[in-house]
C-alpha positions as CSV (number, residue, x, y, z in Angstrom):
1,X,8.1,-90.4,11.9
2,X,5.4,-92.8,10.8
3,X,2.6,-92.1,8.2
4,X,-0.8,-93.7,8.8
5,X,-2.3,-96.1,6.4
6,X,-5.6,-95.3,4.7
7,X,-7.4,-92.1,4.1
8,X,-8.3,-89.2,6.4
9,X,-10.9,-86.5,5.7
10,X,-11.7,-83.1,6.9
11,X,-14.7,-80.7,6.8
12,X,-13.9,-77.0,7.0
13,X,-16.4,-74.1,7.3
14,X,-16.6,-70.9,5.3
15,X,-15.7,-67.8,7.3
16,X,-16.4,-64.1,7.3
17,X,-13.7,-61.9,8.7
18,X,-13.4,-58.3,9.9
19,X,-17.2,-58.1,10.6
20,X,-17.1,-54.4,10.1
21,X,-14.9,-52.7,12.7
22,X,-12.9,-55.8,13.7
23,X,-10.3,-55.5,11.0
24,X,-7.9,-58.4,10.9
25,X,-9.1,-59.6,14.3
26,X,-12.7,-60.8,14.3
27,X,-14.2,-63.7,12.4
28,X,-17.2,-65.9,12.2
29,X,-17.6,-69.5,11.1
30,X,-20.5,-70.2,8.8
31,X,-22.4,-73.4,8.0
32,X,-21.1,-73.8,4.4
33,X,-18.4,-76.4,4.0
34,X,-15.6,-77.8,1.9
35,X,-14.7,-81.4,2.3
36,X,-11.3,-83.0,1.5
37,X,-9.7,-86.4,1.9
38,X,-6.1,-87.4,1.5
39,X,-3.9,-90.4,1.8
40,X,-0.2,-91.2,1.5
41,X,0.8,-93.0,-1.7
42,X,4.0,-94.5,-3.1
43,X,4.8,-91.5,-5.3
44,X,3.6,-88.4,-7.1
45,X,0.7,-86.1,-6.3
46,X,-2.8,-86.4,-7.6
47,X,-5.6,-83.9,-6.9
48,X,-9.3,-84.2,-7.8
49,X,-11.5,-81.1,-7.4
50,X,-15.3,-81.2,-7.6
51,X,-17.6,-78.2,-7.2
52,X,-16.3,-74.6,-6.8
53,X,-13.0,-74.1,-8.6
54,X,-13.2,-77.4,-10.6
55,X,-11.2,-76.9,-13.8
56,X,-9.6,-73.7,-12.6
57,X,-7.6,-74.8,-9.5
58,X,-4.3,-76.6,-10.1
59,X,-4.2,-80.4,-9.8
60,X,-0.7,-80.7,-8.5
61,X,1.7,-79.4,-5.8
62,X,0.5,-75.8,-6.6
63,X,-3.0,-76.6,-5.1
64,X,-3.3,-74.6,-1.9
65,X,-4.3,-77.7,0.2
66,X,-1.2,-79.5,-1.0
67,X,0.9,-76.4,-0.3
68,X,-0.4,-76.3,3.3
69,X,0.1,-80.0,3.7
70,X,3.7,-79.7,2.6
71,X,4.3,-76.9,5.1
72,X,2.8,-79.0,7.9
73,X,4.8,-82.1,6.9
74,X,8.0,-80.0,7.2
75,X,7.0,-79.0,10.7
76,X,6.0,-82.6,11.5
77,X,9.3,-84.0,10.5
78,X,9.3,-85.1,6.8
79,X,7.5,-85.4,3.5
80,X,5.6,-88.5,2.4
81,X,6.6,-90.3,-0.8
82,X,3.3,-89.3,-2.5
83,X,-0.1,-87.9,-1.9
84,X,-3.6,-88.4,-3.3
85,X,-6.1,-85.6,-2.5
86,X,-9.8,-85.2,-3.2
87,X,-11.6,-81.9,-2.7
88,X,-15.3,-81.2,-2.8
89,X,-15.7,-77.4,-2.7
90,X,-18.8,-75.5,-1.8
91,X,-17.3,-72.2,-0.5
92,X,-17.3,-69.7,-3.4
93,X,-13.8,-68.8,-4.5
94,X,-12.4,-65.3,-4.0
95,X,-15.7,-63.9,-2.7
96,X,-14.8,-63.0,0.9
97,X,-15.9,-66.2,2.5
98,X,-12.6,-67.6,3.4
99,X,-12.0,-70.2,0.7
100,X,-8.2,-69.9,0.9
101,X,-8.2,-70.1,4.7
102,X,-10.4,-73.2,4.4
103,X,-7.9,-74.8,2.0
104,X,-5.0,-74.0,4.3
105,X,-6.7,-75.3,7.4
106,X,-7.7,-78.4,5.6
107,X,-4.2,-79.0,4.4
108,X,-2.6,-78.5,7.9
109,X,-5.1,-80.8,9.6
110,X,-4.9,-83.5,6.9
111,X,-1.2,-83.6,7.1
112,X,-1.3,-83.8,10.9
113,X,-3.8,-86.7,10.8
114,X,-1.6,-88.6,8.3
115,X,1.2,-88.8,10.8
116,X,0.8,-91.3,13.6
117,X,1.7,-88.9,16.4
118,X,0.8,-85.8,14.5
119,X,-1.3,-84.3,17.3
120,X,1.7,-84.5,19.7
121,X,4.1,-83.0,17.1
122,X,1.7,-80.2,16.0
123,X,-1.0,-79.3,18.6
124,X,-3.9,-77.1,18.0
125,X,-2.1,-73.9,19.0
126,X,0.8,-74.7,16.7
127,X,-1.7,-75.6,13.9
128,X,-3.3,-72.1,14.3
129,X,0.2,-70.5,14.2
130,X,1.2,-72.4,11.1
131,X,-2.1,-71.8,9.2
132,X,-1.8,-68.1,10.0
133,X,1.7,-67.9,8.8
134,X,0.7,-69.5,5.5
135,X,-2.4,-67.2,5.1
136,X,-0.6,-64.1,6.3
137,X,-3.2,-63.1,9.0
138,X,-5.3,-65.1,11.5
139,X,-8.8,-63.6,11.2
140,X,-10.1,-66.3,8.8
141,X,-8.1,-69.3,9.8
142,X,-9.1,-68.9,13.5
143,X,-12.9,-69.3,13.0
144,X,-12.2,-72.0,10.5
145,X,-10.2,-74.0,13.0
146,X,-12.2,-73.2,16.2
147,X,-15.7,-72.4,15.0
148,X,-18.1,-69.8,16.3
149,X,-17.1,-66.2,16.8
150,X,-13.4,-65.7,17.2
151,X,-11.0,-62.9,18.3
152,X,-7.5,-63.4,16.9
153,X,-4.3,-61.6,17.5
154,X,-0.6,-62.0,16.9
155,X,2.2,-62.1,19.4
156,X,5.9,-62.5,18.8
157,X,5.5,-66.2,19.1
158,X,2.7,-66.2,16.4
159,X,-1.1,-66.1,16.2
160,X,-3.5,-66.8,19.0
161,X,-7.3,-66.9,19.2
162,X,-10.3,-67.4,21.4
163,X,-13.8,-68.6,20.4
164,X,-16.9,-67.1,22.0
165,X,-20.5,-68.3,21.9
166,X,-22.9,-66.3,19.7
167,X,-26.2,-65.0,20.9
168,X,-29.2,-67.1,19.6
169,X,-30.8,-64.1,17.9
170,X,-27.9,-63.8,15.4
171,X,-29.0,-65.2,12.1
172,X,-26.5,-64.6,9.3
173,X,-27.4,-64.1,5.7
174,X,-24.8,-63.7,2.9
175,X,-25.3,-62.0,-0.4
176,X,-22.8,-63.6,-2.9
177,X,-22.2,-61.9,-6.2
178,X,-21.1,-63.5,-9.5
179,X,-17.9,-61.5,-9.8
180,X,-14.8,-62.3,-7.8
181,X,-12.6,-60.1,-5.6
182,X,-8.9,-60.3,-4.7
183,X,-7.8,-59.7,-1.2
184,X,-4.4,-58.3,-2.4
185,X,-6.2,-55.7,-4.5
186,X,-8.6,-54.8,-1.6
187,X,-5.6,-54.4,0.8
188,X,-3.8,-52.2,-1.8
189,X,-6.8,-49.8,-1.6
190,X,-6.1,-49.1,2.1
191,X,-4.1,-46.0,3.2
192,X,-1.0,-46.3,5.2
193,X,-2.5,-44.2,8.0
194,X,-6.0,-43.2,9.1
195,X,-7.2,-40.2,11.1
196,X,-7.0,-40.7,14.8
197,X,-10.8,-40.0,15.4
198,X,-11.6,-42.7,12.8
199,X,-9.3,-45.2,14.6
200,X,-10.8,-44.3,18.0
201,X,-14.4,-44.7,16.8
202,X,-13.7,-48.0,15.1
203,X,-11.9,-49.4,18.2
204,X,-14.9,-48.5,20.3
205,X,-17.3,-50.2,17.9
206,X,-15.2,-53.3,17.7
207,X,-15.4,-53.6,21.5
208,X,-19.2,-53.1,21.3
209,X,-19.4,-55.7,18.6
210,X,-18.1,-58.4,20.9
211,X,-20.9,-57.6,23.3
212,X,-23.5,-57.3,20.6
213,X,-22.6,-60.7,19.0
214,X,-22.4,-62.6,22.3
215,X,-25.0,-60.9,24.5
216,X,-27.1,-58.1,23.0
217,X,-27.8,-58.4,19.2
218,X,-30.1,-55.3,19.4
219,X,-26.8,-53.3,19.3
220,X,-25.5,-54.9,16.1
221,X,-26.3,-52.0,13.9
222,X,-24.3,-49.4,15.8
223,X,-21.7,-52.0,16.7
224,X,-20.9,-52.7,13.0
225,X,-19.9,-49.1,12.1
226,X,-16.4,-49.1,10.6
227,X,-14.0,-46.4,9.3
228,X,-10.9,-48.4,8.9
229,X,-11.4,-50.3,5.6
230,X,-14.9,-50.5,4.1
231,X,-15.1,-46.9,2.8
232,X,-11.6,-47.1,1.3
233,X,-12.5,-50.3,-0.6
234,X,-15.9,-49.1,-1.8
235,X,-14.8,-47.6,-5.1
236,X,-13.4,-51.0,-6.2
237,X,-16.7,-52.8,-5.5
238,X,-19.5,-50.2,-5.8
239,X,-22.3,-52.8,-6.0
240,X,-21.1,-54.3,-2.6
241,X,-21.0,-50.8,-1.0
242,X,-24.4,-49.9,-2.4
243,X,-26.0,-53.2,-1.0
244,X,-24.4,-52.6,2.4
245,X,-25.7,-49.1,2.5
246,X,-29.2,-50.1,1.5
247,X,-29.3,-52.9,4.1
248,X,-28.1,-50.6,6.8
249,X,-30.6,-47.9,5.8
250,X,-33.3,-50.5,6.3
251,X,-32.1,-51.2,9.8
252,X,-30.1,-54.4,9.0
253,X,-26.6,-54.8,10.5
254,X,-24.7,-55.5,7.3
255,X,-21.0,-55.4,6.5
256,X,-18.5,-56.4,3.8
257,X,-17.5,-60.0,4.3
258,X,-13.8,-60.2,4.6
259,X,-12.3,-58.3,1.7
260,X,-15.5,-58.6,-0.3
261,X,-17.3,-58.6,-2.5
262,X,-19.8,-60.8,-0.5
263,X,-22.1,-58.9,1.9
264,X,-22.8,-60.3,5.4
265,X,-26.0,-59.4,7.3
266,X,-26.1,-60.5,11.0
267,X,-29.9,-60.2,11.5
268,X,-33.0,-61.2,9.6
269,X,-33.3,-59.6,6.1
270,X,-36.9,-58.8,5.0
271,X,-37.9,-61.4,2.4
272,X,-38.8,-58.8,-0.2
273,X,-35.5,-56.9,0.2
274,X,-34.0,-56.5,-3.3
275,X,-30.6,-57.9,-3.7
276,X,-30.4,-57.6,-7.4
277,X,-30.2,-60.3,-10.1
278,X,-26.4,-60.7,-9.7
279,X,-26.6,-61.8,-6.0
280,X,-27.2,-65.2,-4.5
281,X,-28.8,-64.9,-1.1
282,X,-28.1,-67.6,1.4
283,X,-29.2,-68.0,5.1
284,X,-26.4,-69.8,6.8
285,X,-26.2,-71.1,10.4
286,X,-23.2,-70.4,12.5
287,X,-20.7,-73.3,12.6
288,X,-19.9,-73.8,16.2
289,X,-17.5,-76.7,15.8
290,X,-14.9,-75.5,13.3
291,X,-12.8,-78.0,11.3
292,X,-13.6,-81.6,11.9
293,X,-11.3,-84.5,11.0
294,X,-12.3,-88.2,10.7
295,X,-10.8,-91.3,9.1
296,X,-12.0,-92.8,5.8
297,X,-12.7,-91.6,2.3
298,X,-15.3,-89.1,1.4
299,X,-18.8,-90.7,1.3
300,X,-21.7,-90.0,-1.1
301,X,-22.9,-87.0,1.0
302,X,-19.5,-85.4,1.2
303,X,-19.0,-85.8,-2.6
304,X,-22.2,-83.8,-3.3
305,X,-21.0,-80.3,-4.3
306,X,-24.3,-78.7,-3.5
307,X,-24.6,-77.5,0.1
308,X,-28.0,-78.4,1.4
309,X,-29.9,-75.5,3.0
310,X,-27.7,-72.7,1.9
311,X,-30.4,-71.0,-0.3
312,X,-32.9,-68.9,1.6
């Protein structure tokens, strides 16, 4: 196993998972990105974080990008003597926009790029499986890796996913609150079983959502009806539930983004629609490329922690 000299860098997109009825299966890559760069050193681990999470995230082996890199190096065949990592974060932490999945994907791809024959040792399908194992489910890591609108599932051999093109009329807007949410707490709010009619309705709407997102956006409002998770999580994030309800009452196809508390709207939101003073409202393009790896250090543009164009 040979480590490459110099630095490699990766750009990873924010993601929204579930998308209403597509619980743990559907995801969408959004045009808001974290950048990271890493290189092999003679010893020790150094981590520099700029932007979201600066001062809060660990600056050693406990950092999630490093954890993912270590897991990937184990699969690739061995650990480097040392690592230097630089992260410029723009994806809000713990808001339902896939910040942890972005870190995991970044770590897996950085490690692969730092090994001379890394792509042969860990191909894209294996990278998806590994990232999903680290995250625990594939619905966020799949769009982060592949871009666009993804359908992910798990087989005995691990996670798999496909990416589909999104109809041009889909224009996402996210409403991001100041407060954070925890995926573990949101999952704890879910019951062990749901009524059969609710499961049947949600399965039908998930199938319709695939058609609506890829071919007929006029059907997005009925296609985003969900009875598997959003209502059960609503008491823990009442402001999120209220905003989703208000948007939908106004005819906007809106859902909880991931485990929340961010709200995702698939179609244009009226400019005067009240989001409240505690919400940041960003119009984001769909990221169709997914994670992108290049060689070299982060440049001036990548080191800017402000994402251009994210405010509406």
